[in-house]
C-alpha positions in Angstrom: -13.3 99.1 -23.0 -10.4 100.3 -20.5 -8.8 97.7 -18.4 -7.2 98.9 -15.2 -4.7 96.4 -13.9 -2.5 95.9 -10.9 0.8 93.7 -11.2 3.4 92.4 -8.7 6.1 90.1 -8.6 7.8 88.9 -5.4 10.9 86.9 -4.5 11.8 85.6 -1.0 15.6 86.0 -1.5 17.0 87.7 -4.5 17.2 85.4 -6.5 14.7 83.2 -4.6 11.4 81.6 -4.6 9.2 83.9 -6.8 5.7 84.4 -7.6 3.4 86.9 -9.6 0.1 88.4 -9.0 -2.4 90.3 -11.5 -5.6 91.9 -11.0 -7.6 93.3 -14.0 -10.7 95.5 -13.5 -13.0 97.3 -15.6 -13.6 101.1 -15.5 -16.2 100.5 -12.8 -13.8 98.6 -10.7 -15.4 95.3 -11.3 -12.8 92.4 -11.3 -12.3 90.7 -14.4 -9.7 88.3 -13.5 -7.1 87.6 -10.8 -4.1 85.5 -11.4 -1.4 84.4 -9.5 1.3 81.8 -10.0 4.8 80.4 -9.0 7.7 81.1 -11.3 10.6 79.4 -9.5 13.7 80.8 -8.5 13.9 84.2 -10.0 15.1 87.7 -9.1 12.5 90.3 -7.8 12.8 92.3 -11.0 12.3 89.2 -13.3 9.2 88.5 -11.4 7.9 92.0 -11.8 8.4 91.5 -15.8 6.8 88.1 -15.5 3.7 89.5 -13.8 3.7 92.3 -16.6 3.9 89.8 -19.4 1.0 87.5 -17.6 -1.2 90.8 -17.3 -0.7 91.7 -21.1 -1.5 88.1 -22.3 -4.6 88.0 -20.1 -5.7 91.5 -21.3 -5.4 90.4 -24.8 -8.0 87.9 -24.2 -10.6 90.6 -23.3 -12.3 93.5 -25.1 -9.5 95.9 -24.0 -8.8 98.7 -26.1 -6.8 100.7 -23.5 -4.7 99.0 -20.6 -3.5 101.0 -17.7 -1.0 99.0 -15.6 -0.2 99.9 -12.1 3.0 98.5 -10.6 5.2 99.3 -7.5 8.4 98.4 -9.7 10.0 101.8 -10.1 12.7 100.0 -12.1 10.5 98.2 -14.4 8.0 101.3 -15.0 11.0 103.6 -15.5 12.5 101.3 -18.0 9.3 100.8 -19.9 8.8 104.6 -19.9 12.6 105.0 -21.4 13.6 106.8 -18.2 16.2 104.0 -17.5 18.4 101.9 -19.7 17.8 98.3 -19.5 21.3 96.9 -18.9 20.7 93.4 -17.4 20.4 90.7 -20.3 17.5 88.7 -18.8 15.4 92.0 -18.2 16.5 93.2 -21.7 14.9 90.1 -23.3 11.7 90.4 -21.3 11.7 94.2 -22.1 11.5 93.2 -25.6 8.9 90.6 -25.2 6.6 93.1 -23.4 7.2 95.5 -26.6 6.3 92.5 -29.0 3.2 91.5 -26.9 2.2 95.2 -27.0 2.5 95.3 -30.8 0.5 92.3 -31.1 -2.4 93.3 -28.8 -2.9 96.6 -30.4 -4.4 98.3 -27.4 -3.3 101.5 -26.1 -0.9 101.2 -23.0 0.0 103.3 -20.1 1.9 102.2 -17.1 2.1 103.9 -13.9 4.3 103.8 -10.7 2.2 103.4 -7.6 3.5 102.6 -3.8 3.4 99.5 -2.3 0.3 100.2 -0.2 -1.6 101.0 -3.4 -0.7 97.5 -4.7 -1.5 95.4 -1.6 -3.9 93.1 -3.5 -1.3 92.2 -6.3 1.3 91.6 -3.7 -1.1 89.3 -1.7 -1.5 87.2 -5.0 2.1 87.2 -5.8 2.7 85.9 -2.4 0.0 83.3 -2.7 1.7 82.3 -6.2 4.9 81.4 -3.9 2.9 79.6 -1.3 0.9 77.6 -3.5 3.5 76.5 -5.9 1.1 76.8 -8.5 2.4 77.4 -12.2 0.3 79.8 -13.8 -0.8 79.0 -17.6 -2.3 81.8 -19.7 
C-alpha cells in the first residue's frame, strides 16, 4: 500500500515554542492518521525534522510499502535529496536518524517539496500541537 503523508513543523520564534503536524492518507485520499504534538523550544528546521520522524514511525505501523511525503521545508527536502549539505550538528543527527528509520522500515520512500498553501492541514496540526502543549508519543 502506498501512503501519502503531509508533514509540518512550526516554531513561534526561532528558536521558540514548537509543534509538529502529520497526516497520513491512503491512495484514495482516506485519512489513516492525524498526529500533532508539542516539542518544546526548538528551531523551525528541527521541528520540520521532528515531524518527519513522527511520520516515519507512524507509517511503519501501517501496511505501507511505499511512502510519499510532502513537506513545505525546502531545506529539509533538499538535504534529504542530497542537494544541500547538512552542516548543523543537530540537523545532522536528525538526518541520520531519518535514514536509520528508513532502513529499518524497508518501504520505498519519496519526499517532495510543496508550497505552504498545499500543506495547510499539516500546518494547522503543527500549530495545534503548540497550542495544546500535548506531547506526542508514537
